[in-house]
C-alpha positions as a Markdown table, in Angstrom:
| # | Residue | x | y | z |
|---|---|---|---|---|
| 1 | Met | -0.7 | 83.6 | -115.0 |
| 2 | Glu | -1.6 | 81.5 | -118.1 |
| 3 | Ser | 1.6 | 82.3 | -120.0 |
| 4 | Asp | 3.7 | 81.5 | -116.9 |
| 5 | Val | 2.0 | 78.2 | -116.3 |
| 6 | Val | 2.3 | 77.1 | -119.9 |
| 7 | Ser | 6.0 | 77.8 | -119.7 |
| 8 | Asp | 6.5 | 76.3 | -116.2 |
| 9 | Leu | 4.7 | 73.1 | -117.1 |
| 10 | Gly | 6.3 | 72.7 | -120.5 |
| 11 | Ile | 2.9 | 72.7 | -122.2 |
| 12 | Gly | 3.3 | 73.0 | -126.0 |
| 13 | Leu | 6.8 | 71.5 | -126.1 |
| 14 | Thr | 7.2 | 68.6 | -128.6 |
| 15 | Ala | 7.0 | 65.3 | -126.7 |
| 16 | Thr | 9.9 | 62.9 | -127.1 |
| 17 | Lys | 9.2 | 59.3 | -126.1 |
| 18 | Gly | 11.0 | 58.4 | -123.0 |
| 19 | Lys | 12.1 | 61.9 | -122.2 |
| 20 | Val | 10.7 | 63.9 | -119.2 |
| 21 | Val | 10.2 | 67.6 | -119.2 |
| 22 | Ser | 11.2 | 69.7 | -116.3 |
| 23 | Val | 8.4 | 71.6 | -114.5 |
| 24 | Arg | 8.4 | 74.4 | -112.0 |
| 25 | Asn | 6.2 | 75.6 | -109.2 |
| 26 | Cys | 4.2 | 72.4 | -108.8 |
| 27 | Trp | 3.4 | 70.9 | -105.4 |
| 28 | His | 1.5 | 68.0 | -104.0 |
| 29 | Phe | 0.1 | 69.0 | -100.6 |
| 30 | Tyr | -1.7 | 66.5 | -98.3 |
| 31 | Thr | -2.7 | 65.9 | -94.8 |
| 32 | Ala | -1.9 | 62.6 | -93.0 |
| 33 | Gly | -4.8 | 60.2 | -92.7 |
| 34 | Asp | -3.8 | 59.1 | -89.2 |
| 35 | Ser | -3.6 | 62.7 | -87.8 |
| 36 | Val | -7.3 | 62.9 | -86.9 |
| 37 | Glu | -10.2 | 60.5 | -86.6 |
| 38 | Val | -12.3 | 62.4 | -89.1 |
| 39 | Met | -12.5 | 65.6 | -91.2 |
| 40 | Phe | -15.8 | 65.0 | -92.9 |
| 41 | His | -18.5 | 63.0 | -91.2 |
| 42 | Asn | -21.2 | 62.9 | -93.8 |
| 43 | Gly | -22.3 | 64.1 | -97.3 |
| 44 | Gln | -23.3 | 67.5 | -96.1 |
| 45 | Glu | -19.9 | 68.1 | -94.6 |
| 46 | Phe | -18.2 | 66.9 | -97.8 |
| 47 | Leu | -20.4 | 69.3 | -99.8 |
| 48 | Asp | -19.6 | 72.2 | -97.5 |
| 49 | Gly | -15.9 | 71.1 | -97.8 |
| 50 | Met | -16.1 | 71.4 | -101.6 |
| 51 | Asn | -17.8 | 74.8 | -101.5 |
| 52 | Arg | -15.1 | 76.0 | -99.0 |
| 53 | Ile | -12.4 | 75.6 | -101.7 |
| 54 | Phe | -13.9 | 78.3 | -104.0 |
| 55 | Pro | -13.6 | 81.4 | -101.8 |
| 56 | Ile | -10.2 | 80.3 | -100.4 |
| 57 | Val | -8.5 | 79.7 | -103.8 |
| 58 | Ala | -9.8 | 83.1 | -104.9 |
| 59 | Cys | -7.6 | 84.7 | -102.2 |
| 60 | Tyr | -4.3 | 83.1 | -103.4 |
| 61 | Asp | -2.4 | 83.2 | -106.6 |
| 62 | Val | -2.5 | 79.4 | -107.1 |
| 63 | Leu | -4.1 | 77.0 | -109.6 |
| 64 | Ile | -5.7 | 73.7 | -108.5 |
| 65 | Leu | -4.8 | 71.0 | -110.9 |
| 66 | Ala | -6.4 | 68.1 | -109.0 |
| 67 | Phe | -7.8 | 67.4 | -105.6 |
| 68 | Val | -9.7 | 64.9 | -103.5 |
| 69 | Leu | -11.4 | 65.1 | -100.1 |
| 70 | Met | -11.4 | 61.9 | -98.1 |
| 71 | Asp | -13.1 | 61.4 | -94.7 |
| 72 | Thr | -9.8 | 61.6 | -92.8 |
| 73 | His | -7.5 | 63.6 | -95.2 |
| 74 | Val | -7.2 | 65.7 | -98.3 |
| 75 | His | -4.9 | 65.9 | -101.3 |
| 76 | Phe | -4.3 | 68.9 | -103.6 |
| 77 | Val | -2.0 | 69.2 | -106.6 |
| 78 | Leu | -1.2 | 72.9 | -106.9 |
| 79 | Tyr | 0.6 | 75.2 | -109.2 |
| 80 | Gly | 2.0 | 78.5 | -107.8 |
| 81 | Asp | 4.9 | 79.7 | -105.7 |
| 82 | Phe | 5.5 | 77.6 | -102.6 |
| 83 | Asp | 4.4 | 80.3 | -100.1 |
| 84 | Ser | 1.0 | 80.9 | -101.8 |
| 85 | Cys | 0.3 | 77.1 | -102.1 |
| 86 | Asn | 1.4 | 76.5 | -98.5 |
| 87 | Arg | -0.9 | 79.3 | -97.2 |
| 88 | Phe | -3.8 | 78.0 | -99.3 |
| 89 | Ile | -3.7 | 74.5 | -97.8 |
| 90 | His | -3.2 | 75.8 | -94.2 |
| 91 | Glu | -6.1 | 78.2 | -94.7 |
| 92 | Tyr | -8.3 | 75.4 | -96.0 |
| 93 | Val | -7.5 | 73.3 | -92.9 |
| 94 | Arg | -8.0 | 76.3 | -90.6 |
| 95 | Arg | -11.5 | 77.0 | -92.0 |
| 96 | Thr | -12.4 | 73.3 | -91.9 |
| 97 | Ser | -11.3 | 73.2 | -88.2 |
| 98 | Met | -13.5 | 76.3 | -87.6 |
| 99 | Tyr | -16.4 | 74.6 | -89.4 |
| 100 | Leu | -16.1 | 71.5 | -87.2 |
| 101 | Ser | -15.7 | 73.6 | -84.0 |
| 102 | Leu | -19.0 | 75.4 | -84.7 |
| 103 | Arg | -20.8 | 72.3 | -85.7 |
| 104 | Tyr | -19.7 | 70.1 | -82.8 |
| 105 | Gln | -18.7 | 72.7 | -80.2 |
| 106 | Lys | -15.2 | 71.3 | -80.1 |
| 107 | Arg | -12.4 | 73.8 | -80.4 |
| 108 | Lys | -9.4 | 73.2 | -82.6 |
| 109 | Ser | -10.5 | 69.7 | -83.6 |
| 110 | Leu | -7.8 | 69.6 | -86.3 |
| 111 | Arg | -5.0 | 71.1 | -84.3 |
| 112 | Asp | -3.0 | 67.8 | -84.5 |
| 113 | Ile | -3.3 | 67.4 | -88.2 |
| 114 | Glu | -0.1 | 67.0 | -90.1 |
| 115 | Ile | 0.3 | 68.9 | -93.4 |
| 116 | Ser | 3.0 | 67.7 | -95.8 |
| 117 | His | 4.1 | 68.5 | -99.3 |
| 118 | Gln | 6.1 | 67.1 | -102.2 |
| 119 | Ser | 7.9 | 69.2 | -104.8 |
| 120 | Ile | 7.1 | 68.1 | -108.4 |
| 121 | Asn | 9.9 | 68.6 | -110.8 |
| 122 | Asp | 9.0 | 66.8 | -114.0 |
| 123 | Asp | 6.0 | 66.3 | -116.2 |
| 124 | Arg | 5.9 | 62.5 | -115.7 |
| 125 | Tyr | 5.7 | 62.8 | -112.0 |
| 126 | Leu | 3.2 | 65.6 | -112.2 |
| 127 | Lys | 0.9 | 63.4 | -114.3 |
| 128 | Thr | 1.4 | 60.5 | -111.9 |
| 129 | Ala | 0.6 | 62.7 | -108.9 |
| 130 | Ile | -2.6 | 63.9 | -110.5 |
| 131 | Cys | -3.7 | 60.3 | -111.2 |
| 132 | Tyr | -2.7 | 59.2 | -107.7 |
| 133 | Val | -4.9 | 61.8 | -106.2 |
| 134 | Leu | -7.9 | 61.0 | -108.4 |
| 135 | Lys | -7.5 | 57.2 | -107.6 |
| 136 | Asn | -7.3 | 57.8 | -103.9 |
| 137 | Pro | -10.9 | 56.7 | -103.1 |
| 138 | Leu | -10.3 | 53.5 | -105.1 |
| 139 | Ser | -7.1 | 52.8 | -103.3 |
| 140 | Ala | -8.9 | 53.3 | -100.0 |
| 141 | Gly | -11.4 | 50.6 | -100.9 |
| 142 | Leu | -14.4 | 52.9 | -101.7 |
| 143 | Pro | -16.8 | 51.6 | -104.3 |
| 144 | Tyr | -16.1 | 54.4 | -106.9 |
| 145 | Asn | -14.4 | 54.8 | -110.2 |
| 146 | Pro | -12.0 | 57.8 | -110.0 |
| 147 | Trp | -14.3 | 59.9 | -112.3 |
| 148 | Asp | -17.4 | 59.0 | -110.2 |
| 149 | Tyr | -16.2 | 60.0 | -106.7 |
| 150 | Pro | -18.3 | 63.1 | -105.9 |
| 151 | Trp | -15.8 | 64.9 | -103.7 |
| 152 | Ser | -12.9 | 65.3 | -106.1 |
| 153 | Ser | -11.9 | 66.8 | -109.4 |
| 154 | Gly | -12.0 | 63.4 | -111.1 |
| 155 | Ser | -15.2 | 64.1 | -113.1 |
| 156 | Leu | -13.9 | 67.2 | -114.7 |
| 157 | Tyr | -11.4 | 66.1 | -117.3 |
| 158 | Tyr | -12.1 | 65.1 | -120.9 |
| 159 | Arg | -15.9 | 65.2 | -120.7 |
| 160 | Ser | -18.2 | 65.6 | -123.7 |
| 161 | Pro | -21.1 | 68.0 | -123.1 |
| 162 | Asn | -24.6 | 67.9 | -124.6 |
| 163 | Ile | -25.0 | 64.1 | -124.6 |
| 164 | Trp | -26.8 | 61.9 | -122.2 |
| 165 | Thr | -23.7 | 60.8 | -120.4 |
| 166 | Ser | -22.9 | 64.4 | -119.4 |
| 167 | Pro | -23.3 | 65.0 | -115.7 |
| 168 | Lys | -25.9 | 67.5 | -114.5 |
| 169 | Trp | -23.2 | 69.9 | -113.4 |
| 170 | Met | -22.2 | 70.6 | -117.0 |
| 171 | Leu | -25.6 | 72.3 | -117.5 |
| 172 | Gly | -25.6 | 74.5 | -114.4 |
| 173 | Met | -29.4 | 74.9 | -114.7 |
| 174 | Asp | -29.8 | 75.5 | -110.9 |
| 175 | Ser | -27.8 | 78.6 | -111.2 |
| 176 | Ile | -30.7 | 80.6 | -112.5 |
| 177 | Leu | -32.6 | 79.8 | -109.3 |
| 178 | Gln | -29.7 | 81.1 | -107.1 |
| 179 | Thr | -29.1 | 84.8 | -106.3 |
| 180 | Ala | -25.6 | 86.1 | -105.6 |
| 181 | Gln | -26.5 | 86.3 | -101.9 |
| 182 | Asp | -27.7 | 82.6 | -102.0 |
| 183 | Lys | -24.4 | 81.6 | -103.5 |
| 184 | Arg | -22.5 | 83.5 | -100.9 |
| 185 | Met | -24.4 | 81.7 | -98.2 |
| 186 | Ile | -23.6 | 78.4 | -99.9 |
| 187 | Ala | -19.9 | 79.2 | -99.9 |
| 188 | Lys | -20.2 | 80.5 | -96.3 |
| 189 | Thr | -18.2 | 83.6 | -97.2 |
| 190 | Arg | -18.6 | 87.3 | -96.9 |
| 191 | Val | -16.7 | 87.9 | -100.1 |
| 192 | Lys | -19.0 | 88.9 | -103.0 |
| 193 | Ile | -19.5 | 86.1 | -105.5 |
| 194 | Asp | -20.1 | 86.8 | -109.1 |
| 195 | Ser | -23.7 | 86.1 | -110.2 |
| 196 | Gly | -22.4 | 84.1 | -113.1 |
| 197 | Ile | -20.9 | 81.4 | -110.8 |
| 198 | Arg | -22.7 | 78.2 | -111.5 |
| 199 | Val | -24.3 | 76.1 | -108.8 |
| 200 | Val | -26.1 | 72.7 | -108.9 |
| 201 | Asp | -27.8 | 71.1 | -105.9 |
| 202 | Asn | -26.1 | 73.7 | -103.7 |
| 203 | Leu | -22.7 | 72.7 | -105.0 |
| 204 | Ile | -20.4 | 75.4 | -106.5 |
| 205 | Leu | -19.3 | 73.6 | -109.7 |
| 206 | Pro | -15.7 | 72.6 | -109.3 |
| 207 | Asp | -14.8 | 73.3 | -112.9 |
| 208 | Gln | -14.8 | 77.0 | -111.9 |
| 209 | Tyr | -11.9 | 76.7 | -109.6 |
| 210 | Val | -9.9 | 73.7 | -111.1 |
| 211 | Ala | -7.6 | 74.4 | -114.0 |
| 212 | Val | -9.2 | 71.7 | -116.2 |
| 213 | Thr | -7.9 | 73.1 | -119.5 |
| 214 | Ile | -4.3 | 73.2 | -118.2 |
| 215 | Val | -4.5 | 69.6 | -117.1 |
| 216 | Glu | -6.0 | 68.4 | -120.4 |
| 217 | Arg | -3.2 | 70.3 | -122.3 |
| 218 | Leu | -0.6 | 68.7 | -120.0 |
| 219 | Phe | -1.8 | 65.2 | -120.8 |
| 220 | Lys | -2.5 | 66.2 | -124.4 |
| 221 | Ser | -5.1 | 63.5 | -125.1 |
| 222 | His | -7.7 | 61.2 | -123.6 |
| 223 | Lys | -5.5 | 58.2 | -124.4 |
| 224 | Ala | -2.5 | 59.6 | -122.5 |
| 225 | Phe | -4.7 | 60.5 | -119.5 |
| 226 | Tyr | -6.2 | 57.0 | -119.2 |
| 227 | Phe | -2.7 | 55.5 | -119.8 |
| 228 | Tyr | -1.4 | 57.3 | -116.8 |
| 229 | Met | -4.5 | 56.4 | -114.8 |
| 230 | Ser | -3.8 | 52.8 | -115.5 |
| 231 | Ile | -0.1 | 52.7 | -114.8 |
| 232 | Ser | 0.2 | 55.1 | -111.8 |
| 233 | Lys | 0.8 | 53.2 | -108.5 |
| 234 | Asp | 0.7 | 54.3 | -104.9 |
| 235 | Val | 4.3 | 53.4 | -104.5 |
| 236 | Asp | 5.3 | 55.9 | -107.2 |
| 237 | Ile | 4.2 | 58.7 | -105.0 |
| 238 | Glu | 4.7 | 57.2 | -101.5 |
| 239 | Ser | 8.4 | 56.4 | -102.2 |
| 240 | Arg | 9.1 | 60.1 | -102.6 |
| 241 | Gly | 9.3 | 62.1 | -99.4 |
| 242 | Gly | 8.0 | 59.4 | -97.2 |
| 243 | Ala | 4.9 | 57.2 | -97.2 |
| 244 | Ile | 1.5 | 58.9 | -97.3 |
| 245 | Ser | -0.7 | 57.3 | -94.6 |
| 246 | Gln | -3.7 | 55.5 | -95.9 |
| 247 | Leu | -5.9 | 52.9 | -94.2 |
| 248 | Thr | -6.2 | 49.5 | -95.9 |
| 249 | Val | -9.6 | 49.3 | -94.3 |
| 250 | Pro | -11.8 | 52.4 | -94.8 |
| 251 | Leu | -12.3 | 54.4 | -91.6 |
| 252 | Ser | -16.1 | 54.1 | -91.7 |
| 253 | Glu | -15.7 | 50.4 | -91.8 |
| 254 | Met | -13.1 | 50.5 | -88.9 |
| 255 | Arg | -15.7 | 52.4 | -86.8 |
| 256 | Asp | -18.2 | 49.6 | -87.4 |
| 257 | Asn | -15.5 | 47.0 | -86.6 |
| 258 | Arg | -14.7 | 48.8 | -83.3 |
| 259 | Arg | -18.4 | 48.8 | -82.3 |
| 260 | Met | -18.7 | 45.1 | -83.2 |
| 261 | Leu | -15.5 | 44.1 | -81.2 |
| 262 | Ser | -16.6 | 46.2 | -78.3 |
| 263 | Gln | -19.9 | 44.4 | -78.1 |
| 264 | Glu | -18.2 | 41.1 | -78.5 |
| 265 | Met | -15.6 | 41.7 | -75.8 |
| 266 | Phe | -17.5 | 43.8 | -73.2 |
| 267 | Gly | -21.2 | 43.7 | -74.2 |
| 268 | Lys | -21.2 | 47.4 | -74.9 |
| 269 | Asp | -20.8 | 49.1 | -78.3 |
| 270 | Glu | -20.5 | 52.7 | -77.1 |
| 271 | Leu | -17.0 | 53.9 | -76.5 |
| 272 | Arg | -17.9 | 56.2 | -73.7 |
| 273 | Cys | -19.2 | 53.2 | -71.7 |
| 274 | Leu | -15.7 | 51.6 | -71.6 |
| 275 | Lys | -13.1 | 52.0 | -68.9 |
| 276 | Met | -9.6 | 53.0 | -69.9 |
| 277 | Glu | -8.2 | 49.4 | -69.5 |
| 278 | Gln | -11.1 | 48.1 | -71.6 |
| 279 | Arg | -10.3 | 50.6 | -74.3 |
| 280 | Leu | -6.7 | 49.5 | -74.3 |
| 281 | Leu | -7.7 | 45.9 | -74.6 |
| 282 | Leu | -10.0 | 46.8 | -77.5 |
| 283 | Ala | -7.2 | 48.7 | -79.2 |
| 284 | Arg | -4.9 | 45.7 | -78.9 |
| 285 | Arg | -7.5 | 43.4 | -80.4 |
| 286 | Met | -8.1 | 45.8 | -83.3 |
| 287 | Lys | -4.3 | 46.1 | -84.0 |
| 288 | Ser | -4.0 | 42.4 | -84.2 |
| 289 | Arg | -7.0 | 41.9 | -86.4 |
| 290 | Tyr | -6.9 | 44.9 | -88.9 |
| 291 | Asn | -4.3 | 46.5 | -91.0 |
| 292 | Ser | -4.4 | 50.0 | -89.6 |
| 293 | Ser | -1.8 | 52.3 | -88.0 |
| 294 | Pro | -1.4 | 52.2 | -84.2 |
| 295 | Lys | -2.0 | 55.9 | -84.1 |
| 296 | Gln | -5.3 | 55.6 | -85.9 |
| 297 | Ile | -6.4 | 52.7 | -83.7 |
| 298 | Ala | -5.6 | 54.7 | -80.6 |
| 299 | Arg | -7.8 | 57.6 | -81.8 |
| 300 | Leu | -10.6 | 55.2 | -82.7 |
| 301 | Cys | -10.5 | 53.8 | -79.2 |
| 302 | Gly | -10.4 | 57.2 | -77.5 |
| 303 | Leu | -6.8 | 56.9 | -76.3 |
| 304 | Val | -3.9 | 59.3 | -76.5 |
| 305 | Tyr | -1.4 | 57.7 | -78.8 |
| 306 | Asp | 1.7 | 59.1 | -77.0 |
| 307 | Glu | 0.5 | 57.6 | -73.7 |
| 308 | Val | -0.3 | 54.1 | -75.0 |
| 309 | Met | 2.1 | 53.6 | -78.0 |
| 310 | Asp | 4.3 | 51.3 | -75.9 |
| 311 | Leu | 1.4 | 49.4 | -74.7 |
| 312 | Leu | -0.2 | 48.5 | -78.0 |
């Protein structure tokens, strides 16, 4: 695949200032942030979500250029034919839904999730999409630099090993303590995992399933990478193919706000203690006070959006 990707992404062509290079077989797949209340509840579920990527991508002829897992949605920038990339993202969502069903005894918890994609046709937009994905936690108001957020590929690119600033995952020391069977348990797969796969703190190191070298060759230099990180804007991505839903207020904070408002209005902070009319009043108050989508607010208040959308 390497020769194909080099050709399809225009890697190796002489760069001309102001001129874009056409690319082929690149896609930005994402799920809508207001489709479900939550995909990942805590750190363990994020870690399992990371490990879930490895056995799935091994089943499809695709390359992951960049990705991020957020609590309500995911983004992947993929290289490969559309059918393979589409099957990859649907399989990832399917297995995540199965994971949540087993963990919380709730069947098809992600059945309403919306999966969308954008075709990427030139190198400038590809670089912008990669940076958009890596900056997603920052845009959502989370206290992370793009390269420090633990549930993405942000820490992989342009790192210098063997110095004190190198993260622990570059060493892979924990791998010697893990048997092939241990690694298979970590990935929650029956597929045999090569004993050389590196693991640190029960995390399959993401540089083993992300095409780091391809991305670095695409940007060509540290300087160009950080230039695109600084100039890329949400609107550059969201203006193509419709807006990608994001909450101005992080979802975890919205849940805290819901409990606070519920206590303030009804003297109860548990949603299950509220009657339906109280939930509707709570949803209206949240809509007026916070910049969040009506669909997301309905879910936070335990309401069916289609039934209350004209009442909010």
